[in-house]
Residue, then its C-alpha position, 0 to 999 in steps of 0.5 A: m470361904f465358909c458360909a452359915f446356911e443355918g443358925a446365926p448369919l456369918i461368912l468366914r474367909l481364910y487366907g493363906t497357902a495350901e499344899v496338895f498331896h496325891p496318892r503318888d506322894p510319899q506323905w499320902e499314907d501318913l496324911l490319909a490315916y487322919f481321915p475315914p476311908i473314902a473310895g476314890a480319894r485323890q487329893i489332900f490339902d494341907v492349908h496354912v492360914d495366915l489371916v482369918r476374916t469374918s463378915c455379917g453373912m446377912a445375905v447368905p440364904f438358908y439351906d437345909f442339909v438333907g444328907d451326903r450324896s452316895e453316887i460318887k462312893k458307889w461309882a468309885e467302889g464300882k471302878g475299883e483301884q485299877g479302874l480309878k487309875e485308868y479313869w484319872e489317866r484319861k480324864n485328869l491330864v490337864s487342869i481346868d486352866g490347861q496346865p499339866t497335872k502333877i497327879f501322874p504317873i500313878e504307880 
């Protein structure tokens, strides 16, 4: 779901399926080439949209975009590649619903 927080009111909903790719997946390097480098990148989603719907968005509030936060980039760059792998191995073993993640093992 996407909402217009400035300009004309609008809500856009995309329905479909997605596939997630992690650094250990063979497609990772090819897909990553489509994006600017981001320290700590760990997922790319390939979304297949089946249906698009819009609605008025009249209740969506206005928000001003001030800028991107820099904390995660600084944190990831400070950890380095090995530090990130160790962090993910400690912190990302199960999903939010308690299921084992597919992100490991990272080589």
